[in-house]
C-alpha positions in Angstrom: -118.9 -182.1 -21.3 -115.1 -182.3 -23.8 -112.6 -180.3 -23.6 -109.4 -178.7 -25.6 -106.4 -177.4 -23.6 -103.6 -175.6 -24.6 -101.0 -174.6 -22.0 -98.1 -171.6 -23.4 -94.8 -171.2 -22.6 -93.5 -167.8 -21.5 -93.3 -165.3 -24.1 -89.9 -163.9 -25.5 -91.9 -160.2 -26.1 -94.9 -160.4 -23.4 -96.1 -157.5 -25.4 -96.6 -158.5 -28.4 -98.2 -162.1 -27.4 -100.5 -160.9 -25.5 -102.2 -158.5 -28.4 -102.5 -160.6 -31.0 -103.7 -163.9 -28.4 -106.3 -161.1 -27.7 -106.3 -159.2 -30.9 -106.5 -162.1 -33.3 -106.6 -165.0 -31.2 -109.9 -164.5 -29.0 -111.8 -164.1 -32.1 -110.8 -166.9 -34.1 -111.0 -168.7 -31.0 -114.6 -167.6 -30.7 -115.9 -168.2 -33.8 -115.4 -172.4 -33.2 -118.9 -173.8 -33.5 -121.0 -175.8 -31.3 -117.6 -174.5 -28.6 -119.4 -173.8 -25.1 -117.5 -172.3 -23.2 -113.4 -170.5 -23.6 -111.3 -169.9 -20.8 -108.0 -168.7 -20.3 -105.8 -168.3 -17.1 -102.3 -167.6 -16.1 -101.7 -169.6 -13.1 -99.0 -168.7 -10.4 -97.3 -169.9 -7.0 -96.4 -173.2 -9.0 -92.9 -172.6 -9.8 -90.5 -171.9 -12.5 -92.1 -174.8 -14.3 -95.8 -172.5 -15.1 -97.3 -172.6 -18.2 -97.4 -169.3 -18.8 -101.5 -168.9 -20.1 -104.1 -171.8 -20.0 -106.8 -171.3 -22.4 -109.7 -174.1 -22.4 -112.0 -174.7 -25.1 -115.3 -176.3 -24.0 -117.3 -178.5 -26.0 -120.9 -180.8 -25.7 -119.4 -184.1 -26.5 -116.9 -186.1 -28.4 -117.8 -185.3 -31.2 -118.7 -182.3 -31.4 -115.4 -181.9 -30.5 -114.1 -184.1 -33.3 -116.8 -181.5 -35.8 -115.2 -178.5 -34.3 -111.2 -179.2 -34.8 -112.3 -180.3 -38.9 -113.7 -177.2 -39.3 -112.0 -174.2 -41.8 -112.3 -172.0 -38.6 -110.5 -174.5 -36.4 -107.7 -174.0 -39.4 -107.2 -170.4 -39.4 -107.3 -170.5 -34.8 -104.2 -173.7 -35.0 -102.7 -171.5 -37.9 -103.0 -168.5 -36.1 -101.3 -170.1 -32.3 -98.8 -171.4 -34.8 -97.9 -167.6 -36.5 -98.4 -166.7 -33.0 -96.4 -168.5 -31.3 -93.2 -169.1 -34.0 -93.6 -165.1 -33.7 -92.8 -164.6 -29.7 -90.6 -167.6 -29.2 -93.5 -169.3 -27.5 -93.6 -173.3 -26.7 -97.3 -174.7 -26.3 -99.2 -178.1 -25.5 -102.2 -179.7 -26.0 -103.6 -181.9 -24.1 -108.0 -183.8 -25.0 -110.2 -184.1 -22.0 -113.7 -186.2 -22.6 -116.0 -187.3 -20.3 -115.7 -183.8 -17.7 -117.6 -185.1 -14.5 -118.5 -182.3 -11.6 -119.0 -183.7 -8.8 -120.3 -180.7 -7.4 
């Protein structure tokens, strides 16, 4: 499995961020070709520097993820993420994790 993780800092306008993320961004992400799993979480108890939101996009392998990253759907999703962050004062960070091993 390969995973794309996006961390979002606390938005200046939480309500606007949440509404747009839920109503616009989530459906865009859900339409990505090859997406196996899409989960979000709000970390708690990690101190003041914890991200506001973490999104994880899971793909079967590196090739599937790379192909998804080159699609028009990903282009639209990335454009929307940039606009959302700019409109609500959010910084974001992307991380790629490959060859995940399930130890259970």
